[in-house]
Structure formats: structure tokens, C-alpha cells
N, C-alpha and C positions, 0 to 999 in steps of 0.2 A: 416858488425858490427851493423847493426843496428839490424837484425835479432840475434844474439845473444846477446846484450843487453835485448831483448825484453823476451829472455828465461832465460836471470837471475833477469829478475825482475818478472815474473812471479813463477820460483823457488822460489825466496823471498816470493813472497805473499802464495804462497802453504805452506811452511813450518812457516810463521806467524800464518794462520789460523788455522793447525794444532798444533800449538802449543798452540792457541786462547780454539780451541775444548777441549784439555785436560786438561787445568785449568777450562772447565766446567763442564766438568764430575768428576773433584777434588771436586771442591765443591759440586754437586749434592749429591755424595756419602758422603761426611763428613758431611750434612745435611738430608739426607734422612729419620735418624733415626728420630729425632725430626718432620719433617712431619707427618711420620706415626702416633706418639704418638698424633698431634690435631685431627686425625681421632674420631668423633663418633659413636657409634651405633645407625643409624637410622631405620632399618627394622628390622622385627625380622622374623621367620618363623612362617607361619598364621598356623592355622589348618585347613586341607583340607574340614570340614562339613563346614565352616563360606564362605559365597559367597563372589562377591566383595565389596557388600552393606555391610559386619561386621554382619551378622541375624546369633545370634545362635541357634541352636538346641535346644529342649525341654531341654536335659537332660546336657547341657551345663549352662543353665541359674540357674538350680534347682542348681549347685553347688556356684552361685553365690550371691542368691535371700538372703535377708535377712531374719535375727531369726524372727517370727511376734511373738512369746511369749513375746519376749523385746522389741516391738514396745511400752510398756505401757510406759518404764522408761526412763523420759527427762531428762537432767542435769537442776538442779537448785540449786547454789550454794548460793542464796543470804542472806542474815537474815535472821533469822525469828523469831528476840527477840528483845528487845529493844539493840540497840547499838549504845554506845555514840561514836560523832567523835572525833579525836585526837587533843589535844590542846597544843600548844607550852612550856606551861608551865608546862617540866614532869617531870619525875626522872633522866632523863640525857642520856647519848649517850653510842650504842651497835657497836663498830666495831668490825670483825671475820674475821677469816683465814681460809678457806676451802679448805682440801688436799682431794685428791682423783680423780677416775675419774667421766665422764661424770653423772654418772645414779648416784654419793654420794654427786654430786655438785649440783645438782637439786634437792634431796627430803632433803638436807641440808640448802638452801635457804629456801623452803618453812617452815621450822622448825623455823629457825631464825625468819621472821616475825610472827608467832604467839606467840613466846617468846618475841620479842619485845612488840608488842601487852598487852600480861599478864603481864610486867611488868611496862606496859606505858611511855615508854622510845622510845628513834627515835634512829631511824636505820642507820647508813654510810655503804653505798652500799658494800657491801662484797668481798675480796679478795679471788679470785681465787689463788691458788698456780701453779696450772699447766701452768698455762702462767705466772704468775709472776714470777716464776724461773725462767722460761726457756730465756734462751740469742741468742740473733738474729733476735728476732720476731717484728713485723712491730710496731711502735711506733704509728702507726692510732690508735692501737687495745688493751688497756693494760687492764690487768684482766678482769673485772664482763664486760666491752665493749668487749674482746673480743667471746664471746659469744652470748650475750645478749643486748636487747635495754635498757638502761639505761633510756630515758625518758618514754618510756612505763609503764616500772618497778614504776615509782616513781609516775607517773599521774594515774594510775590503783588502788594503793593502799592508795589513799589519803584522801578516806575514811574509812580506818585501822588503818595506822600508820602513823608518819611523816619519810620521806628517805629523806636523806642528801646524797650526792657526797663525804664528804668531813670533817673531822673535822674541827671545826675551827682554825687559826692559833696557838692560845697561847695551847691550847690544845693538834694538833697537835706535837707541839716541846715539850710537857710536855709528849707524848707517846714515844718520840722518846728518852726521859731519862727513860723511864722504872718506871715510876711513877703512874701506873694506873695497878689496880689489872689484873691479869690474871685468867680464867678459862677453864679448858676442861672437859667439859659434855661429862660421859656416854653415847653410843645409846640410854640405856632407862631408861633416865633420866626423873623425874618423873615432871610437872608442881608446888608440890610442895616442890622439892627441890630448884626450882629456885626461891618459895618467900621465903623457908626459909634463903638459901647460898647467893644466889646471891645478889639479892634486897636488904637485909642492906647493901654488899658494893657498889652497884651503888648508891644509896642513901649519903651516905658517900663519897665519889669521884667524883661523875657524870660520872667518865668513869670508863667502864670496855672495856675487852677483849676476846672474844670466840676463841679458838683453837677447829676446829671442826675435827675429822681423820675419821671416823668413817661411815660417811654418813649419820648422823642424831646423832643429839641433845637432843631428844624432842620422850618420847614413841609413838609409833602408836595408838596403841589402848587408845582411853580417855573412861570418863565414863561419861552419856549423860548431865551431869552438865558441857562439856567442845565443847558441839557438836558445838558452835561457833567457836571454837577456829577449828575443824577438817573444818570445811564449807571455812574459812578463808586459809589453804594449798588448799584447792580444789583450790579460786579467786586468789592465787599464782597460780600454777603450771599449771592451763588451761584457764588462759586469764593473767596473770602479766608477766609472763615469755615467754615474743616474742624472740626469734631470730633476732640478727640482719639483716636488711632490704636485705644485701647480700647474706646470706645464706637462709633466705627463696625465696629468689626470685630463685637462682642457684634449691633448691630443688624444688620448684613448676615447673621447667623445666621438672627435671626430671620427675615429676609425668606424663606431659605432654606427654616426652616423650615414657615413659611407658602406655601409655594408648595410643599412635596414631593408627587409624583405628577403634577407637570407642571399644578395646579390652580391658577387666578387666586385675589384674593382684595379682598377690600372692606377700606378704612379707614374710621372713624365717631368724628367728635369730638363728643362731646357736646354743650359748651360748658358746662357744667353748672358754673358757679364760683360761689362765693358774692358775690365784688365785683360780678361782672353781672346775678346776682341782685337783687339789694337796688337796686344803680342803675335799675332797670327796674321794681321792685318787684313782683316776679313770687313772694311768696311763699307766694298761698294755693293755688300746685300742688302743693306739699308740706306734708308732715303732721308735728306735734309739736314734735320739738327744733326739727328743720330751719326751718318758720315761725319759730320767734324769732328762730333766729340769723339769718335773713336780715332781720328788723324793728330788729334791735339794731344791727346795720351800716346800715343805709338812716338810722335815725334820728341814728347817727354822721355820715355823706355830710350829713344835711341838717343838723348844725349843724356844720359842715366847712363849709358855704357849698360844698360840691363838685357841691349836684342842688338845683336852686331847685321843690320841690313834695312833695305831702305825705305824711304816713308810710304811713296809708293808704288805700289805694288798691286798686282791685277789679282782679286779675291776670287773669282771664277777659276781659277788656273787653281789656288790654293785649295779650292773646294777638291776640285776633281784630285788632289791629293790627299785629301782626306784631312786637311788642317784645319779646315771653316767649319764648326756646326750644321748638325741637319735640323732644318730650319721646319718650322710647327706646319708648313702645309705639307712638306715633304717625309715629315712623321705619320701626318694621319694618312696620307696614303700607303704609306706601307700596312699601317695597322687596317686598310682596306684589301691590300692585299693578302693581309692574315686571314682576312675572314670575320675579326670583331665589330659585331653588330651596329649599327647608327647610333644606339640608345646605351653603349659600352659604358659607364663613369670613368670618366678620368680625373685623377687628381692630380693637381698642374703646381708641385713642387719651384721652392727656391723664393728669396726675398727679394730676387731683382729678375728681372725679364727684359732686358736689353732691347728698348725698342718700342714696349709700350703693347697698349692692346691693339693696334694695327697690324702685327708680325700676328696675332695670335688668331684673326678673323677665319684665314681660311681651315683650322684645323676645329674652330667651332662651328662652322657651316657644314662640315664632313660630320661631328659630332655634338649632340645637344647638350651631353652630361660631364660638359668639361667645369670642374669644379676647381675653386682653390680654397683659404681661409676667409676669407671676405663672406664666402658666400656660405661656408658652415658653420662660421660663428658667428655672431651678434654684437655687437660693439663694448657691453656688456662684458661681455667675458673675455673680450681680447683686452681692454682695460685692466681687467680684475690682476693680468699678470705683469701690468708694471707696478702695482702698490698705488701709494699717495707720491705724486710728483706734482713738485711744483710746477707753476706756469712759466712759458718764456716768451720773449715778444716774438711774434711772429716773424718770418721772411720775407722783405718785401725789397723790391728792386728798386734801386733808386740810380734815375737816368740824370747824365751829366748838366748841372743845374744851366738856365740862360742868361745869356748877359744882360744887365742891364741897359738902359738906353743910355746913361752918365759912360758905364765902360765900352760902348759901340763909339761911342761920340768919341773918347779918348784912341781907336783906335784908326777912326777917321781920318781924325787930325794927320795923326803920324804919318800917313801915306801918303799928304800931299796933296796939290792939288792933279783933276782928271776930270774926266770927261760924266758929266751926270750918268750914273746906270739907272739900269729900270727898279723901281723896286723890289727885294726880296719876294719870293713867291710865300705864302701864309705857311707856317709848321703845322707838321702833321700832327695830329695829337696824338700822342702818347696812351693805348689804353692797357689796365693794368693785367688783364689778360695776357697781353700780348709780354708782358717783362717779366712777372712774377714765373717763379716753380726754379728747378734743379736746371735749366737750361737757358736761363734771362740773359746768363755773362755777354755768350756770344755772339749776340746782336753787337755787344756794345765795349767789348775788351777784348785782346789779345791772350788774355794770362786768365787761369782758372781760378775766380776767388775762395781765401783761406772759407773754412766752414762755417757757419755759425755754432751758437748754442745749440740753435733747433734743429741742426744737421750733426753734430756730435750726437744725439739725444737719438735722432732717428735712426744712425748706426746701429746705436746698443738697441735698440727694438729688433733689427731687423737680426740679432742674436738669438732675440726669442720666434722671432718664426722661420729662421732654419732648424732651431729646436724642433719645433710643433714639426715641422716637414721633415725633417730628418724621421723622427718616429713613425707618421703616418707611410715613407717610402718603406722603412727596413717591413713593418709587418702589411705592406701590400700586397696583393694575391699577384700582381707580374710587374715590373719594374721597368722602366726604357728608360736610356741615357743619351742625352743630345748633344750633351758633347765632354764623353769623359775622355782623359788623357789628352787634356786640352797641347802640351807639349810646352807649358809653362816653368815644368819641373815643379811646380809645387802641388801641394793637395788642393784634388778639389770637390765640391758636395757629391757629384753620383758616383767616383770613384771611393769615395767611402761609404754611401751607401752600398753600393755592391759588395764589397771586402765585408760590411758586417752582417748581408744575407748569405754570402757564403759560407759564412762561420759558422752562423743561428741555421740557417736550416739550405745545404748546399742544392738541395732538390729542388728548394722555391724556382719560379718560372724568373731569371733575371735575364735579358736584352742583354751579346755586347756585341754591335755591330760592328763593322769594318765599315769606315767611314770612306775609305777609298775604294772599294769594292761598290759599294749601293752610288756613291759620288760619278761613278765609271754608268753604272747601271740608268741613273736616270738622267744620265747626255745623251742615251744608247735611242730616250724614247723622250726626248726635249717636247716633241711637237702633241705626242698624246698621250698628259698627265694623267688625266683622268679616265681615259679609255683604251688603258696599255694594252696590248698584245696579252694571249695565255700565257703565251713562253716566258714575259716578264714576269710577271705576277707568279709562277711557277720557281723562275730564280727567287725570287726576293723571296719570295716564302720559305725555300729551300738553305737560303743562307740567314734567316732567321731563326730557324728552326737549329741548325748544325749552331748557331752562335750560345745556344741555351745549353750546350752540352761541352765535351772536352774539347773542343776546337775552340768555341769560345774563349775558355781559361787557360790553353795553351798562348792566345790572343794576349789576354788578361796578363798573365804571366811574366811575357817578355816586354808588353808597353807600360805597363802602371807599376810592378814590384819596385823595377828600379828607382819608381821616382816617390812611392811611398808604400812601405811594407802592409799597413793598414787595410788598402785597398788590395790584396791577395795574402790574405795570413796561413795558405797552405803550402806544404805540409808538415809547416813547425807547429803550427793551433787546433791541426784536425790530427784524425784517428782515421783507419782503416776498418770496415768492418769484414772479416773474410775468415772461409771458413779450415783456410789452408795456412792460417797465420802471417808472420812476417813483423817485418822489424816496426811499424808504424802501426800496427794490429790494435784496434779499441780493447782496452781489461773487459772483463765478463760482465762488471754491471751495467756499463752503455750499452754491451749488448741484450743485456734483462729487462731495462727497461722501453729499449729500443721495439722489442719486441712484444712486449704488455704493452706498448701504443697501441703498435699498429694491429694489435688483435681487438683493442676498443675502437676504432676506426671500421676495421670489417665491418665487426658485429655492427655500427651505427649506418655504413650504408648497408647491409644486407637488410634491416628495420624500412628505411625510412626508402627506399629504392626498387623499384621491382619494373624492368624494363620493358615496353607493349613492344606491340606490332613496327608500330609507325620508328619508333627510335632503332628497330633491330634495321629494318630497311634505310634510315640515314647511317649508320653506323656501316652498311655495304656501300653506301656511296661516298663516304671519309675513306674508306678502306681503297675505292678504285681511284680517286684524288690521290692517295699518297703515292701508288705504284707511277699515277703518273709522271709524280714529284719525283720522285726516283731516278727518271728517265736522261738527267739533266738536256732537258730543251736547248736550242739555240735561241739567241734572242733575235732574228729577224722570221725565223716562219711561223705558221698559226695567225686564224685571224686573229683582229681584237676584239674582243671581250669585256663586258660589263664587269668590273667584280662583285657587284653585291647580285650578278644573278645564281 
């Protein structure tokens, strides 16, 4: 009996352990997806030419070194003439609502500060509608503070204008009753417009409101008498507009992870945004639903008279004219022509890459270390930026409801006698994965549905992604724009990054490609894109190298500055280090600090680097290649050459 009872207890124990093991396995299966999402990419596939210490060859170093002719340009946005300090007894208050994406918000805030200084008014912290109109976002961050540091903004500009967080209580109540005039200035409004039209109303009512829709409310290019207002724009954009600490901390962590083991990285912004693509008519560069989405938006813009053009245009002709973006595949081929190794680290910037991962496949095939914020940050780190958000119902596509048998019978009776038809085919089932998502309406409706609450919150989240990408792009060792100066007349992400890099460190490697030149260059070797002639490679390399210097700056000044001052803030916000002096010469303290920093850099380089014989031979090879590049070969001659050779 004792033996049987022991066997029973052992059997029960085995069953209990089996049941417990089953529960554990089910728990792990349910949580495994979340565990994978918390992983972070901390290691990259390294170049075989780089040893354990991280030492690079001469050829690799030359692809990352600074542009020496531009080292004379230094940031200097301080006032250079008599500049009165603001006083509390001024003309009144200005409050503003800002609509639009990240780049429009940034540009609009800079214009607002300049207008407040022009009208001698107190500026109320602007309201960012992308976050204000979103439901479910954290109550910790509202409007302006969702992106930027309010205290830094107020204290940095205390010598320029007076900024307050809110209107006084009585005026706030009056605003709710809509007692104050509101203006909707155009993006090219001149200073005279504000002095002539807005200032009298401000003096009369003491409070006015501005509604900014187009990413700008003041002329980008101003005459020399307004130079101090241009420098004020620079102080706002490059000093006062600091992101909130949580964003900066995560962005700097991303930069640290990108530069692991001491390797440089290149930031690349595709510029593939639906609005810009529709504006230029680049639908045929895409496939399937993306073409339909671009055409639908273009039809809307024509109806709203935003553009005056035909709906159907030849996208490939537009591309040759430089009106359409460089596609990721073409950018990868240009990187190969420049000599960047396949293991180069590329950071993919931008909250929107229209076309999805399909358009990125060729670039990822050529360069294995293409990463974005989702690779460098885990889900927990990204969610910390949101704060405590309230849950919202998920988006779900509701197909047209099926008619009941009674409704079908009524329709049948109304139509009268007829020959007996064949039975209708069975309805095709509508699968969830086919209809859900941001494109589901294309198959069922002729008009785009209004954004749902979760769509509005996603727009607010995109502001945070763009803020992260902005910091990572500005601090990158090199930057390449896919679609700057998109022709829309509005600020774009790439141009703002290029302007910030030009102001902060003009000698940093910032490519400024001419899309029209490159479009014709790609057309000349359409059948041999992956194995072009050596003359083609040298022509592409020469153009990109020239775009880093004065030639690229001149083109940027002509194309970008009339649309956005912040995309090319020189010479107003810079000074030149020159032995002969001049009107735009830098102060002595800037020259002294620059000399000191250069001395420290040279000391560090001499201690850490001692070129050996192999590097000397490699340098000689590079010099020979450069001499061949400067000969300007024709595109038809020479045999084909593998760029990896």
C-alpha cells in the first residue's frame, strides 16, 4: 500500500510540474515579441581595412576630413551695432498659433521673435498645434514644451525681447471671448507690412494674434538695414531653440552608439515626403498605392490653387530637370563612386520615408550598416519621450456593410419581372491586413478620411522623431540630402540641417548636390549603373567634392536662401578669419579660441597617429587618383570599371 501511495504522489507531482512548465512556456511565448523590441543595435559590421585600434587608412580619412577652404568661416551672430535692451513698457502682447511639421515650426518661431522685436512687443510662448490638437498625449508636455526647453528659450533671448508663458488672466479671458484681432500673414510678408498693418492694431488693442500656416511669416531675404533681425533669427534657431533635456539626452546617446569604436558616420535624409513629391509631380518614380496617394494629393493641391500645373506629368522628365529627389539607390551609387566602403555607417534621418522599406532595399544591399532610430534605441527609450499617455482606440478600417436578405429582396421586387439570373458569385473575404493602415481608404473611397485620434497623436510623435534626427544629422561627420530645395517654397528638413551645419561648423562635410547635373549623369549610364565607366565615376566624384566647397555654397545661396534664411545664414551670421581684416572680420577673441582649439587638435593627432610605409604608399595612390580626377574626362571614353576595385 505504501508503495502505491508513493507512486500516486510521484505521478501527481509530475503532472503538476508538467502543468507549471506549460504555463512558463506560454508566458515566454506571449512576451517574446516585447523582449525582442527592447533590443538595441550596439555593434556594426566593421571595415576589414580597420584594425582593432580603429585606425583608418589614408583613403578612408580623406573621405571624412574637413573642408579646409571653409575653415575661415566662424559663427558670429552677436549684434554688431547699437542694440537696445527691451523694456516692459512696450506696445503690447503677441500670441501665435503655429501649424505644420517640424521644419515649419522651427522656421516660424524664428520669424515670430524677429517680428516681436520689430514691433517692440512681448511674445507669448507660441502654441504648436501639432501637439495641442493631439489627444491622449502626456499632460507633462504641452504645446511648445513638447519639443523645446521653455526656460532656455526665455533666458537666451532676454536681451532681445520679453517672453512670457501666458497672457495675464484678464487678457486671457478676453482672448477666449475673441475680443482681439487676429492676422494670417503670408509667408513672404515684409517688415513694412507689420509696421503698416499690424502695429496700429497692436497699439489700439494691446493684444493681437497671429496664425502661421506656411512655415514662415516674414521674408527670408531682407535688405542690409535689417541685418540685425537676420542675426536675431540665427540666435533663436542656433542658440535659444534647444530641445527639452529628454530629447537631447537620447539624441546624444544615439550619436555615441553610432560612433562606437571611434568610427565616423554619415547622415542621409531621403526627402521622400508625400507633400513635396506631389508638388513636383514625381508619382511615376513609385509603384502601386504610393503612386495613387501622390496623385490624389496633387489633385487636391491643384484644386486649392497651391500649384498651377497639370495633374499628369512625366516624372522622368521632371527628374532630369532636377525637380524630383535622388532615390536611395542612386545615392548608394554616388557613395560607391566617392569610395565609401560598404561597411560605412549611414544614419537614415526623417520621420517619413514615403515608399516604405521597398525603396530602401537597393541602398541596404550596397551598405550593410544603414540604421535609424528604431535600430539605435529600444522601445523603452523611445516611449520615455512620450511621458504618460492615455490609451486611444486603434485605427480599424470599416468596409462597406453588407445588405441584409430583406434589403436585397426589396431591391429585387422594385426592379420588376426579368429572366431568372445566375446566382451571384460568393463575396471575396476582406482580410484585416489588406484594409487596415494609412492606405486602406484608397481601395474603397474617393476621398481621404479625416485623421483619427491616433493619427493625430502619431503626427505629434513625428515631431519628436524629427527632433532626434535633427540633432544626429547636425552632429554627423558628413551629411547628404536627397531632396533639399524641393521647389515648394517652404522650409524643408535637409535645408535647415545644412544651414545649421554651415553656421556651427562650416568646414564639416556637407554635400550640396546639383540634382539636374546628377540626373543627366545617371541618364548617360542608364544601362550600366552598377558597373559604370571610370570617366563616369570621376565625374560624379568631382561634382560631389566641388559641392562641399564654394561652388556648392554659391548654388545653395541662389536656390535656398530666397526660400529660407536659416538654410544659408551667411554672411549675416558669420565672420571671416583673415590677416588683412575687413568689414566681416572676426573679433580677436574668436581667433584666439580657434587657434587654441587647433593647437589641441594637432597635439592629439601627433600623439595618436604615426603613418607607416603602407599608409604612405596609399597616400601616393590617392594623389595620383586626384590628378586624374582634375583632368575632367568625357563621359564616353575609357573602359568600364568596378567602383570597388
